[in-house]
C-alpha positions as CSV (number, residue, x, y, z in Angstrom):
1,M,100.2,113.7,-15.3
2,G,101.1,116.7,-16.8
3,K,104.0,117.1,-19.6
4,I,107.3,117.7,-18.1
5,K,108.7,121.0,-19.2
6,P,112.1,120.8,-20.8
7,L,114.9,122.6,-19.7
8,L,116.3,125.7,-21.3
9,N,119.2,124.9,-23.0
10,F,121.4,127.2,-25.1
11,E,124.4,126.4,-27.3
12,G,125.3,129.9,-27.2
13,L,124.2,132.9,-25.1
14,Y,120.7,133.3,-23.1
15,G,118.1,133.8,-25.6
16,D,120.0,132.6,-28.9
17,L,118.0,129.8,-29.9
18,N,120.0,129.4,-33.4
19,T,123.6,129.7,-32.4
20,Q,125.5,126.5,-32.9
21,Y,128.5,125.5,-30.6
22,S,132.0,126.4,-31.7
23,A,135.2,125.1,-30.1
24,D,136.4,128.4,-30.1
25,Y,133.6,130.5,-28.7
26,I,134.6,133.4,-26.9
27,F,132.2,136.3,-25.9
28,L,132.5,139.1,-23.5
29,E,129.6,141.6,-22.7
30,L,128.1,143.7,-20.4
31,I,125.4,142.4,-18.3
32,A,123.0,145.1,-19.0
33,T,123.4,144.6,-22.8
34,R,121.3,141.4,-22.9
35,S,119.5,141.3,-19.3
36,K,117.5,144.5,-19.7
37,D,116.0,143.0,-22.8
38,F,114.5,140.3,-20.7
39,D,113.7,142.9,-17.9
40,W,116.5,142.1,-15.9
41,N,115.1,138.3,-15.4
42,I,117.2,135.5,-16.8
43,S,115.0,132.0,-16.5
44,P,116.9,129.1,-15.2
45,H,118.6,127.4,-18.2
46,L,122.0,125.6,-18.7
47,H,124.6,125.7,-21.6
48,T,125.7,122.3,-22.5
49,H,129.2,123.4,-23.6
50,L,130.0,126.8,-22.1
51,F,131.8,128.2,-19.1
52,Q,130.4,131.4,-17.7
53,F,131.7,134.2,-15.4
54,F,129.6,136.8,-14.0
55,I,131.7,139.7,-12.6
56,I,129.2,142.0,-10.9
57,E,130.8,145.3,-9.8
58,K,127.6,147.1,-8.9
59,G,123.9,146.2,-7.9
60,K,122.3,143.0,-6.8
61,V,121.5,139.8,-8.2
62,S,119.3,136.7,-7.0
63,F,120.7,133.4,-8.0
64,Q,118.4,130.4,-8.8
65,G,120.0,126.8,-8.7
66,E,118.7,123.5,-9.2
67,S,117.9,123.3,-5.1
68,N,118.9,126.7,-3.7
69,H,118.5,130.4,-3.9
70,L,120.8,133.2,-3.1
71,D,120.5,137.0,-2.9
72,L,123.9,138.5,-3.6
73,Q,125.2,142.1,-3.3
74,A,128.3,143.3,-5.6
75,P,131.1,142.9,-5.7
76,C,130.8,139.2,-6.4
77,I,131.7,136.7,-9.1
78,L,129.7,133.6,-10.1
79,L,131.0,130.6,-12.0
80,F,128.7,128.5,-13.9
81,P,130.2,125.5,-15.8
82,P,128.6,123.4,-18.5
83,S,125.4,121.8,-17.9
84,V,124.7,123.5,-14.5
85,L,121.5,125.0,-14.1
86,H,121.2,128.8,-13.4
87,G,118.6,131.9,-13.2
88,L,119.3,135.1,-12.3
89,V,117.5,138.2,-11.4
90,Y,119.4,141.5,-11.4
91,S,118.6,144.9,-10.1
92,P,118.3,147.5,-12.8
93,D,121.3,149.4,-11.6
94,V,123.5,146.5,-12.1
95,H,126.8,146.7,-13.7
96,G,129.3,144.2,-14.7
97,H,130.5,141.9,-17.3
98,I,129.6,138.3,-18.5
99,L,132.5,136.1,-20.0
100,T,131.7,133.1,-21.9
101,L,134.2,130.5,-23.0
102,S,133.7,127.2,-24.7
103,E,134.6,124.3,-22.6
104,S,137.4,123.4,-25.3
105,I,139.3,126.5,-24.7
106,V,139.2,125.6,-20.9
107,E,140.1,122.0,-21.6
108,A,143.1,123.1,-23.7
109,I,144.4,125.3,-20.8
110,F,143.7,123.0,-18.0
111,P,143.4,119.4,-18.8
112,T,141.0,117.2,-17.2
113,S,143.9,115.8,-14.9
114,S,144.4,119.2,-13.3
115,P,143.6,119.6,-9.6
116,L,141.8,122.8,-10.7
117,W,139.2,120.9,-12.9
118,Q,137.0,119.6,-10.1
119,T,136.7,123.1,-8.8
120,F,135.7,124.3,-12.2
121,H,133.2,121.9,-12.9
122,Q,131.1,123.1,-9.8
123,A,129.0,126.3,-9.6
124,Q,130.9,128.7,-7.4
125,I,130.1,131.9,-6.0
126,L,132.7,134.7,-4.6
127,Q,131.7,137.3,-2.3
128,D,134.6,137.9,-0.1
129,F,138.0,138.9,-1.6
130,G,141.3,138.5,0.1
131,P,144.2,140.7,-0.3
132,D,146.1,138.2,-2.4
133,S,143.1,138.2,-5.0
134,P,141.2,141.4,-4.6
135,F,138.2,142.2,-6.6
136,S,140.1,144.9,-8.3
137,S,142.5,142.3,-9.7
138,F,139.5,140.4,-11.6
139,I,138.2,143.8,-13.2
140,H,141.8,144.3,-14.5
141,L,141.9,140.9,-16.1
142,I,138.4,141.7,-17.7
143,Q,139.8,144.6,-19.2
144,S,142.9,143.0,-20.5
145,I,140.8,140.5,-21.9
146,E,138.3,142.8,-23.7
147,K,141.5,145.0,-25.2
148,E,142.9,141.8,-26.6
149,L,139.8,140.3,-27.8
150,F,139.1,143.3,-29.9
151,S,142.6,143.7,-31.3
152,E,144.4,142.2,-34.3
153,K,147.8,141.8,-32.8
154,P,149.9,139.0,-33.6
155,A,149.6,136.0,-31.1
156,R,146.2,137.4,-30.1
157,E,145.0,133.9,-29.2
158,Q,148.1,132.9,-27.1
159,L,147.7,136.1,-24.9
160,L,144.1,135.7,-24.5
161,N,144.7,132.1,-23.2
162,A,147.4,133.3,-21.0
163,H,144.6,136.1,-19.7
164,F,142.1,133.3,-19.3
165,A,144.6,131.1,-17.4
166,T,145.4,133.8,-15.1
167,F,141.8,134.6,-14.5
168,F,140.7,130.7,-13.7
169,I,143.7,130.3,-11.3
170,Q,143.4,133.6,-9.4
171,F,139.5,132.3,-9.1
172,Y,140.6,129.0,-8.1
173,R,143.0,130.4,-5.2
174,Q,140.1,132.5,-4.0
175,V,137.6,129.5,-3.8
176,V,140.4,127.6,-1.9
177,D,141.2,130.4,0.3
178,H,137.4,130.9,1.2
179,A,137.0,127.2,1.8
180,A,139.9,127.2,4.0
181,H,138.3,130.4,6.0
182,E,135.0,128.6,6.2
183,K,136.8,125.4,7.8
184,D,138.2,127.7,10.3
185,N,135.1,129.3,11.0
186,L,133.4,125.9,11.6
187,M,136.0,124.6,13.6
188,V,136.0,127.4,15.9
189,S,132.3,127.1,16.0
190,H,132.4,123.7,17.0
191,F,134.9,124.5,19.8
192,R,132.8,127.2,21.2
193,K,129.8,124.8,21.4
194,F,132.2,122.2,23.1
195,Q,132.9,124.9,25.8
196,K,129.5,125.6,26.4
197,N,128.5,122.1,26.4
198,I,131.1,121.5,29.1
199,K,129.6,124.2,31.1
200,T,126.2,122.7,31.2
201,A,126.8,119.0,31.0
202,S,125.9,116.5,33.7
203,F,128.7,114.3,34.5
204,P,130.1,111.8,34.1
205,K,130.0,112.3,30.4
206,S,132.4,110.7,28.0
207,I,134.2,112.6,25.1
208,P,132.1,110.4,22.5
209,Q,129.0,111.8,23.9
210,F,130.2,115.4,23.8
211,A,131.4,114.7,19.9
212,A,127.8,113.0,19.2
213,E,126.4,116.5,20.4
214,L,128.3,118.3,17.8
215,A,127.7,115.5,14.9
216,I,131.4,115.0,14.5
217,T,133.8,112.2,15.7
218,P,135.9,112.2,19.0
219,V,138.9,112.1,16.8
220,H,137.7,115.3,15.0
221,L,136.8,116.9,18.2
222,N,140.1,116.2,19.8
223,R,141.8,117.8,16.5
224,I,139.8,120.8,16.8
225,C,140.6,121.3,20.5
226,R,144.4,120.7,19.8
227,A,144.1,123.2,16.9
228,V,142.4,125.9,18.9
229,A,143.5,125.4,22.3
230,G,146.5,123.4,22.1
231,K,145.1,120.7,24.3
232,P,143.1,117.4,24.0
233,A,139.2,117.4,24.6
234,I,139.6,115.3,27.9
235,Q,141.8,117.9,29.2
236,L,139.5,120.8,28.6
237,V,136.8,118.8,30.4
238,Q,139.1,117.8,33.4
239,E,140.5,121.4,33.7
240,H,136.7,122.6,33.8
241,L,136.0,120.1,36.6
242,V,139.0,121.3,38.8
243,G,138.0,124.9,38.2
244,E,134.3,124.0,39.6
245,G,136.0,122.0,42.2
246,K,138.2,125.5,43.4
247,K,135.0,127.2,43.6
248,Y,133.6,124.9,46.1
249,L,136.8,124.8,48.1
250,I,136.9,128.4,48.3
251,H,133.3,129.7,48.6
252,T,131.8,126.7,50.6
253,S,132.2,124.5,53.8
254,Y,131.7,121.1,51.6
255,S,133.9,118.3,52.6
256,I,136.0,116.9,49.9
257,S,133.7,113.9,49.5
258,E,130.7,116.4,49.2
259,I,132.4,118.3,46.6
260,A,133.3,115.1,44.6
261,Y,129.7,114.1,45.0
262,Q,128.7,117.6,43.4
263,L,131.0,117.0,40.7
264,N,129.3,113.5,40.1
265,F,132.8,111.9,40.8
266,E,132.4,108.1,41.3
267,Y,134.9,108.1,44.4
268,P,136.2,111.1,46.3
269,N,139.9,110.0,45.6
270,Y,139.3,110.4,41.8
271,F,138.6,113.8,42.5
272,A,141.5,114.7,44.8
273,R,143.8,112.7,42.3
274,L,142.8,114.8,39.4
275,F,142.8,118.1,41.4
276,K,146.4,117.2,42.4
277,K,147.3,116.3,38.7
278,Y,146.4,119.9,37.6
279,T,147.1,122.1,40.7
280,G,150.1,120.3,42.3
281,V,148.4,120.4,45.7
282,S,145.7,118.3,47.4
283,P,142.0,119.8,47.5
284,M,142.7,120.6,51.3
285,E,146.0,122.1,51.0
286,Y,144.4,124.3,48.1
287,R,141.6,125.3,50.6
288,A,143.8,126.2,53.4
289,K,146.1,128.2,51.1
290,E,143.2,130.1,49.4
291,R,141.9,130.9,52.9
292,G,145.2,131.9,54.5
293,G,145.5,129.0,57.0
294,E,146.5,125.6,57.5
295,P,145.2,122.4,55.9
296,I,142.2,121.1,58.2
């Protein structure tokens, strides 16, 4: 077997093989400054003790992780915490900044007990920016950090840490908002599939069977239906069956027993009872009313 190629690991920035880790390491540079020297191709690597933000204002970037690959378009922000493998290929017109901080600085601002810590220790990619944390607010923070980083004013370290804290918190909020949005989208997607499955189902069919088709639990299916439609799953199924019954009553001459059979009810009286529950009238009364006559 061939030798396993060791991972590229840098104590400092990419390509700096001789840099020693420092607890107060801070670096801010334009993406193009370093990347153009590597022909815009940054091989997969990691930094054992460094957090890195890539704030991309213009251009494109392809991200390569341990098991995934993403093609991204500006504006976007990427966060890579310590020991997370990442490779990047930029378009030559890329414009943006890389903010690099030692984990000691981040730990001093946000202790490991902080609820934000778990988010910060996973690779994060933001592409959609909400009104509460627009992309321009991150650019403004980077400009403030850059200005303070190269100043010699009193309490420089304290103000820098305040800027870093603000940047991380805004980033965290954006991640949480994005996760909530994704959750909402998934919930609506499940609901729409459930509606479609009701229409194409062969009855009788149970709620657990519907839930299994969506790879979720019956409890979760009910939670989704209540959140989206304000009704439990069984009510949506029953309303569909009643709706189908109405069509048969209006547009066919089938008897109530025949309609119940078409809808796969075990007994005609089950259908009649369900129909009256949702319409307030019996199937025969409904047919007569819709046809403008008396019950037959």
